C-alpha positions in Angstrom: 25.2 16.0 3.3 28.5 14.9 3.6 29.8 12.0 6.2 32.3 13.4 9.1 34.6 11.2 10.7 31.9 11.3 13.5 29.9 8.6 11.5 33.0 6.8 11.8 34.3 6.4 8.2 38.1 7.0 7.7 38.9 10.1 6.0 42.2 9.3 4.9 42.3 5.4 4.4 42.2 3.8 1.0 40.0 1.4 0.4 42.3 -0.5 -1.8 44.8 -1.0 1.2 42.6 -3.1 2.7 43.7 -6.3 3.1 43.3 -8.5 0.0 41.2 -11.7 -0.2 43.1 -14.9 -1.4 39.4 -16.3 -2.8 39.5 -17.6 -6.1 36.6 -18.8 -8.5 36.8 -22.5 -9.7 36.1 -25.0 -11.9 36.4 -28.1 -9.8 40.1 -27.8 -8.4 41.2 -25.5 -11.7 41.3 -21.9 -10.9 40.2 -19.3 -13.4 40.0 -16.0 -11.5 42.6 -15.1 -9.0 41.2 -12.5 -6.6 43.6 -9.4 -5.7 40.6 -7.6 -4.8 40.4 -6.3 -1.1 37.1 -8.1 -0.7 37.7 -9.3 3.0 37.1 -12.6 2.4 34.2 -12.2 0.3 34.0 -14.8 -2.5 33.6 -14.6 -6.3 30.7 -16.8 -7.8 31.6 -20.2 -8.5 31.1 -20.8 -12.3 28.4 -23.0 -13.3 30.8 -24.4 -16.3 31.3 -23.7 -20.5 28.0 -23.4 -22.6 28.2 -24.7 -26.0 30.8 -22.2 -27.5 33.3 -23.4 -24.5 32.7 -19.8 -22.7 32.1 -19.9 -18.9 28.5 -19.4 -17.9 28.2 -17.8 -14.4 24.4 -17.6 -13.5 23.4 -14.3 -12.4 20.6 -13.0 -9.8 18.6 -9.9 -10.3 20.2 -6.6 -10.1 19.5 -4.7 -7.0 16.2 -2.9 -6.8 15.4 0.1 -5.6 13.7 -0.8 -2.4 16.8 -3.0 -1.9 19.6 0.1 -2.2 17.0 2.0 -0.1 17.7 -0.6 2.5 21.3 -0.9 2.1 21.9 3.0 1.9 20.1 3.0 5.4 22.4 0.6 7.0 25.5 2.1 5.4 24.8 5.5 7.3 24.5 3.3 10.6 27.3 0.9 9.9 30.9 1.5 8.5 32.3 -1.4 6.0 35.5 -0.3 6.6 35.8 -1.5 10.5 32.9 -4.5 9.8 32.4 -7.8 7.9 29.9 -10.0 6.5 29.5 -11.2 10.0 28.0 -8.1 11.3 24.6 -8.8 13.0 23.1 -5.8 11.0 24.6 -7.0 8.0 23.2 -10.6 8.5 19.7 -9.5 9.5 19.3 -7.2 6.2 20.5 -10.2 4.3 17.5 -12.2 5.8 15.1 -9.2 5.5 16.1 -9.0 1.6 15.3 -12.5 1.1 11.8 -11.9 2.3 11.1 -9.2 0.1 8.8 -10.3 -2.8 11.1 -11.3 -5.5 11.4 -8.9 -8.7 13.3 -11.4 -11.0 14.1 -14.8 -11.5 16.5 -16.3 -8.8 19.7 -18.0 -10.6 21.3 -19.1 -7.1 19.3 -19.0 -4.1 22.7 -19.8 -2.2 24.2 -16.5 -3.1 21.2 -14.1 -3.5 21.6 -11.1 -1.2 23.9 -13.3 1.2 25.7 -11.4 4.0 28.9 -11.5 1.2 26.5 -9.6 -1.1 25.1 -7.0 1.4 28.9 -5.8 2.8 30.3 -5.6 -0.7 26.7 -3.4 -1.9 27.9 -0.8 1.4 31.5 -1.0 0.0 29.8 0.2 -3.2 28.4 2.9 -2.0 31.6 4.0 -0.2 33.0 5.0 -3.8 30.1 8.0 -3.4 31.0 9.3 -0.2 33.0 12.5 -0.6 33.9 12.4 2.9 35.7 8.9 2.3 39.3 9.6 0.6 39.7 6.0 -0.7 38.4 4.8 -3.9 35.7 2.2 -2.5 34.5 -0.9 -4.5 34.2 0.5 -7.9 31.5 -2.1 -9.5 28.2 -0.6 -8.0 25.4 0.7 -10.7 24.0 3.7 -11.5 20.8 3.2 -9.9 23.4 3.5 -6.4 24.2 6.8 -7.8 21.0 7.9 -8.1 19.6 7.2 -4.8 22.6 8.4 -2.9 21.6 12.1 -4.7 18.1 11.6 -3.9 18.3 10.4 -0.2 21.8 11.2 1.6 21.2 14.9 2.2 17.8 13.6 4.3 18.9 10.5 6.5 15.5 10.9 8.3 13.3 10.3 5.5 15.7 7.5 4.4 14.9 6.0 7.7 11.6 6.5 7.6 11.4 5.3 4.0 13.4 2.2 4.9 11.1 0.8 7.6 8.3 1.8 5.5 9.5 -0.7 2.6 10.4 -3.5 5.5 6.9 -3.1 6.9 4.7 -2.7 3.5 6.6 -5.8 1.8 4.6 -8.1 4.4 1.3 -7.0 2.1 2.9 -8.4 -1.0 3.5 -11.6 -1.9 6.5 -12.6 -5.1 4.4 -13.0 -8.0 1.9 -10.1 -7.2 0.5 -9.0 -10.6 1.0 -5.5 -9.3 4.7 -5.9 -9.2 4.6 -6.0 -13.1 2.1 -3.9 -13.4 4.1 -1.0 -12.0 7.3 -1.8 -13.9 5.2 -1.5 -17.3 3.2 1.5 -16.5 4.8 4.7 -14.7 7.1 3.0 -13.4 8.1 3.3 -9.5 8.3 6.2 -7.2 11.5 7.2 -5.6 10.5 5.5 -2.6 10.6 1.9 -4.4 8.3 -0.3 -6.3 6.9 -1.8 -2.8 5.5 1.6 -1.7 4.1 2.4 -5.0 1.9 -1.0 -5.5 0.4 0.1 -1.7 0.1 3.5 -2.7 -1.8 3.0 -5.7 -3.9 0.2 -4.1 -5.0 2.9 -1.5 -6.1 5.2 -4.7 -8.0 2.0 -5.9 -10.1 1.7 -2.9 -13.4 2.1 -4.3 -15.6 2.7 -1.4 -13.3 5.4 -0.1 -13.2 7.0 -3.3 -16.9 7.3 -3.7 -17.3 8.7 -0.3 -14.9 11.2 -1.2 -16.3 12.8 -4.0 -19.7 12.5 -2.4 -18.4 14.5 0.5 -17.0 17.2 -1.8 -20.1 17.7 -4.3 -22.5 18.3 -0.9 -19.9 20.7 0.2 -18.6 22.6 -2.8 -21.0 21.3 -5.7 -18.2 20.5 -7.9 -15.0 18.2 -8.0 -12.6 20.6 -9.2 -8.8 20.1 -8.7 -7.2 21.1 -5.5 -3.7 22.1 -7.5 -5.4 23.8 -10.8 -9.3 23.9 -10.0 -9.7 22.1 -13.3 -13.7 20.7 -13.5 -14.2 18.3 -16.0 -18.1 19.0 -15.8 -17.4 22.8 -17.0 -15.3 21.3 -19.6 -17.0 18.4 -20.9 -20.4 18.9 -19.7 -22.9 16.1 -18.5 -20.1 14.0 -19.8 -17.3 15.1 -16.8 -19.8 14.9 -14.4 -18.5 13.3 -11.4 -15.2 12.8 -13.0 -12.3 13.2 -11.0 -9.2 11.5 -9.7 -8.1 10.8 -5.9 -4.6 11.2 -4.8 -3.9 9.5 -1.5 -2.1 12.3 0.2 -0.4 10.3 3.0 3.2 10.3 2.3 4.8 7.2 1.4 7.5 6.9 4.3 4.7 7.4 6.5 2.3 4.4 5.5 1.5 2.1 8.0 0.8 -1.7 7.9 -2.8 -2.3 8.2 -3.8 1.6 7.1 -7.6 1.5 6.6 -8.3 4.1 3.9 -10.5 6.7 4.7 -12.6 9.4 2.8 -10.1 12.4 4.2 -6.9 10.7 3.2 -8.0 11.6 -0.5 -7.6 14.9 -2.3 -9.3 15.8 -5.7 -7.0 16.0 -8.7 -7.1 16.3 -12.7 -5.4 13.5 -14.4 -2.6 15.7 -15.5 -1.6 16.9 -11.7 -2.3 13.5 -10.7 0.4 12.0 -12.9 2.9 14.9 -12.4 2.6 14.3 -8.6 3.6 11.0 -9.1 6.5 11.7 -11.4 8.1 14.1 -8.7 11.1 12.7 -6.7 10.2 12.8 -3.8 6.6 13.2 -4.3 5.1 16.6 -3.8 2.0 17.0 -1.6 -0.9 18.9 -2.9 0.3 22.2 -1.7 3.9 21.7 -2.8 2.4 20.4 -6.1 0.3 23.8 -6.3 3.1 26.4 -5.3 5.1 24.3 -8.1 2.7 25.5 -10.3 2.8 28.9 -9.9 6.5 29.0 -10.1 6.3 27.1 -13.6 3.4 29.8 -14.8 5.8 32.8 -13.4 
């Protein structure tokens, strides 16, 4: 969905025409990088000194994560970066929120980590992707911004719900949580970000609810058949497959609530193949959606 002038974005203002900043990066009192960019008072990182080869070393904070960019894009659609600054209360509030998220990398400089300057600049990065904006935007953004823009710009309702779920879910995960590293090395995170991925998989590992779900289905149907394709491990593998199936947590990620108690009714019985395919879909398909997709694939 394109942004229109009603969103507050000018369609004829060139981003490069904004008032240039006079900031410079320095070593001591010696300037090394004159700034002629329209960064509106946003300062370049201050160099920490030369390395053993005499090169300037500027410590870098971790790149923006999917979770953080989702929160920034949600703010972008609510706050016009052309007509505000780093002092905007919403920008300051997002900076504080980002600093409360579980860290997903080594923070080199806490004073610069997701500070209001950085948040404002990230909003300006998104300007370059807005087809209704005729300027250039701030062109130093990364590819992940483009990916997230394509995934969410056409469904701002889903974007807003996902952003709120991330902020709420972050209270259940602490920096250094081992699940953060596990998600990074396994299938990777879902479109909705690493925090909601962790919470989703924790719910799927709830042993009591999973056991009760399987018992309920066995009592009702006498078998554990995949609700997508009908595959039954017991039919294929005999006694080895008795009682085996996976459980998929069906509550959509943007709708997960903090403190939700997982119930057997929250699960669907699925085979391992289609469970992985559901997790790989972006946005994540429901069981019914996966079943319909399967029918199309097999036509």
